[in-house]
N, C-alpha and C positions, 0 to 999 in steps of 0.2 A: 527493382533492386533493393526498396526497404524490404521486401519479403526474404528474400537472401540475408540480408544484414542479419533479421531477427532471425532467421534460423542458425546461422552462426554464433550468434548469443546465445541461444539455448543449448548449442552443442558444447560449448564451453562450459556455461554453467554444470552441464550433465556431464560430461569429462570430469569434472571438477569432483562433482559427488560420486561417479563410480571409483575415482581412486579412493575417496574414505571410504566405500564400501568393501572394496579390496584391502581395505587395511584392518579388517577383521573387529578390533573393540572399538573402533570410531563408527563402523555401520550402525550401530543405534540411534548415534547421532547426526544422523541425515534426516532430514525432513521432505518425504516425499510430496510433491507437490504438481497440482492437475491446473492449468488454465483453460478454461473455455471462454475464447473470446474470438468474433472475426476481424472487428478492426484490426488492422495492420499496424496502425500507427498507435494505437493502445497496447497491442503487443509488444512492439519495438521500445516501449515505453516501461513497459512490466518488465523486461528483459535487461534494463537500462540500471533500474531499481536492485532485484535480483544479485547483480554483481557485486552490490556492498556485504553480501552475504557469503558466506562458504558453509552452511549448513543445508542449505535448499538444494534440493537434487528436484530438476524440474523433468516429471515422467513422460508427460506428452501436453500437446496442446493440440485441442479438436474446437471446433469452431459450431458445434452446438449440441443440444443436452443429448441427444440421441446416441451419439458418440462417446460422450461424458459418461454416461451410464454403463454402454457396453464395457469402456475402459474400466470404471470401478468396479466390474462384475468382475474381472480376470486379476484387478490388483485394488486391492484397497488402497487410500490416501490419506495423508493426515493433514493437508490442508489444499483445498481449490477453490481458484481465484474465479467467478463468477460474472461475465460481463455481455453486453448484450440486452435489448427488451423482452426479447423471447426466452433468453436462457434463463436470465431474471426470473421471469414468470415462474418460473419450472424449477429453480433452485431446491427447494423442497425433495426432488426424486435424489437427490447425492445423497441428504442423510435418511432415506429410505432405505438405499442400497446399504449403506455404512453408517450407522449411527454416532459413532465415535468421528467420524470426519468433521473438521471445522468448515467453514465458508465463509470467504470474503465477497461482499455484492458491490459490484459495481454498477449503480444504481443512476439511473437516468430520471427517475421519478420523485422529486421532493416532497410529496405530500405525507402528511406526518400521518394518516391511515396507513400507507405502504411503511413506513418505517416502523410503526409501532410494531405493526405485523411480524416483519422482517424480523425486529429484536426479539419480540417474546415468541417468535418459533425457534430462536437458537443459534441467528447466524452469527460467527464471530465477530465480524465489522460490515459498516455501510461505508461506501464512499462516493459521494457524488461525481458525477462528470460533469465538466472534464475532470479527469483524475489528478490529484496535484503528484507527482513524483515524489514529495516529501512526506505527503500524507500517506502514501501508501507505505512507504519506506518505515514510518513509526510502526503502522500495523503490524509489517513481517517484522518486526524487531521486537515488540509487545509479544507476538505470537510464539517467536523463536523462544523468548527468556522464557516464556511459561513453558516451553513444552520441553528444554532443556533440564528445567528447574525439576519437573516433575519426572525425567527419566534419571535423576539424580539423586531421588531419594532411596534411603536406607530404612531398614528395620532396625528399631522404632522409631516411627517417623514422630520428629519433633514440630511443633506448633512453629516454631520460628521459619521451619522449612516448607511449611504451608502458608504461611504469609508471603514469604517470596512467590507464591505460585498465584495465590486469590488478589494479593493486594500489594503489586509491585510499584512501590510508591517512590522507591528510591530509584528504579531505574526510570520509572516516568521523569520524574525531575531532571535525572542524569540527560537525557535524549532530548530535554526542551533546553536544559543549559547550553547543552554540546551545539544547538543548532538555534539556538535565538538568544545568545549571551549578549548582553549589554557592552555596547562597543561604538566607538566613534561610527562607524559605518551604519550600524543600527540606529544609534539617535539620528543622522542625518537623514536616512528616510523616514524614520518616522515623523522629525520635524516637517519636513518636504510634505507629507501628504496632510498632516497635521493642519499646515498653512495654505494646502489648496482650496480652491473653490469650490473643485469638483472632483470625484473620484478619479484616479490617474493610473497608467499601464505602466508595467515596468516598464518598457522602452522610452516612455515620456519621461522616468524620474531617473533613468541612466543616463538619458541625454542632458538633463541636468548637472548632474553627480558625475561626471566624465568615465562610467564606471561601464562594464558589462551588462545588458539585459539579462543575462542569467543569474548573475552576482546579485543585482536588484530584486530578481523573482524570488532566489533563495531568501533573503531575507525577510521579504513579503511575506513569503509563507509560512515562515517560522512565525512572525508577528498574527498570522492569523490562528496558525494551530494556538498560540496563547491568549486568544481572546483578545489582545490589542489592537488590530486591526479586522474590517471585514470585507470582504471580495465579491464582486458580480463579473456576470458576461454581458459584455457588448458585442450583439451579434451583427453582421456585417452580410451585404447582400452574398459577396463570394468568400471563402477561405473559413477557417475555424473563429470560432471568438475569440474575442480577448478578453483579459481580465483585468479587472478595475479595482484598485484598494481603496479602502476610506475610512475613515472613522466614525463613531456613532454606533 
């Protein structure tokens, strides 16, 4: 059932992109995206995040790097999201095929050695699993902004236009302000976590504040992105790990 839902999501996103391509001048504004991931839950999450944007055109979804390479030989991509341990270990094959393709890594390995090598080899971004939707959304937003800014360059190029590409600080701050603005609910969540004796999950916080778990998680992830909170995974004998939030 989830697989079918995700396919529907991708079709909706792709149709929106295709309508843009048929629109003539808007075609160059579409960002061709390839997803390399076998976990259907992660795929579904990616599909939900992509719905926030109207510039991403999902060209295809493949489960392994071999299929990704073959797809890249037929059609170069602007951006590739790579997940799955074996795929992540071979992500450089993407840039070997087309050196201008940017890559977002959904990594399971949190070791500093792996992260340093990945960044040094030119990955656009590294997001640790389990993937926080807001973190992926931020990455896609920053890539979209830089992609569009580069596409809009005119001759001669002015320095302020280059600044918008390489140092989009205003865009970064705008994203953070829109997601993690200081308001009553944000303060309530922060105070509750600060007063707690141990890390707390979004579900536990939601029960105390009498709001939805999804709402609490949105605020918690925003606070994590700004460095005010930290997060860890609590693993269970069954099911997915539970995220717990804490200060310090």
